[in-house]
N, C-alpha and C positions, 0 to 999 in steps of 0.2 A: 486169129483169135476173135472171139466175139466181144462186143463193146462192154458187156456187163461182167465179163470174166476178168478178174484182177488177181492173178497169182493164186488161184485156188479158192478165192472168196467171191461171193456175189456182191460186188461193188460196195463192200464194207458192211452190208446189212446181213449177209449170210442167209440162213434159213428163216430168220425172223421176218425179213423183208418179203420173202415169198409167201409166208403164212399171212402176213398183214394184207398183201395184195389179193390173195384168194378170199380172205374174209371180207374185204371191201367189195369185191364183185359179187359175192354171195349176198351181202346185204343189199346191194343195188337191185339184184334180181328179185329178192324176196320183197323189197319195197314196191317194185313194179307190179308183181303178182298181187300183192295186198291192195294196191290202188285199183287195179282192174276189177278185182272181186268186190271191193267196196262200191265202185261205181255201178257194177252189175246188179247189186242187191238193193239199189235205191227203190223206194216205193214208186210204182208206175213206170219203171224202166222197161222199155220195149212193148208197152201196151198201147202206145199211141196217145197217151194222156198228156195234157199239158201240166206244167208245174202250178204252184199256188198262185202265181200272178197271171196265168193263162185263163182263158174263158172256161175251159172244161172243169177246172178244180176250184174256181173262185166262188166264194160265198160271202155275202155280207153278214154282219153279226146277227141281224134279224132272221135271215134265212137259216143260219146255223142253230139258233135257239128254237125256231119252229120245227126244224128237222129233229132236234133233240126231244122236244115235247111230243111230237107225233110218234116217235119210236119208243117212248117210255111205256106205253100200254101194250106193246107188241113183244112177243118172245124173241129172244136172240136169234134162233135159227130162221125165223120168218124175216127179221130185219136183214140178215145176211143174204137170204134168198132174194129179197127185193133189191139189195145193192148189186148183186150179181146180174140180175135182170136189167137194171138201169145201166150197168156198164156194158151190156151186150154179150156177156159171157154165156148166157143161156137164151134160148128162144122162148116165144110166148107159150107154146104147147108144154114145154118142159117146166116153165114157171108155174103154169096153172096146175099141172099134175102134182108138182112138189108142194105147192101151196095147199092143195086139197089134202095131201098127206099130212101136212103139219097142223092144219086147223081142225079143231074137234067138231 
């Protein structure tokens, strides 16, 4: 006989114990999947960028305000294009072509 078998009952808990055990492991697996997905969605994940304390993403308050002032006169698509070029997502030729398309 198996150690959990007790005269036709599952160690006193019956089917409730089995259901609780299954729900526990389902919750553990769902929690792990949620954690992995949350970590994968972080901004800058997998792009080789450093976090806010690193050199690549660090800005002083003066730099942040200057960047904000400089981008106030520009359209949103042009600002996004410049950010993509600065991050290295597009090359110079593509940047210049798209900038010519965006500016009147």
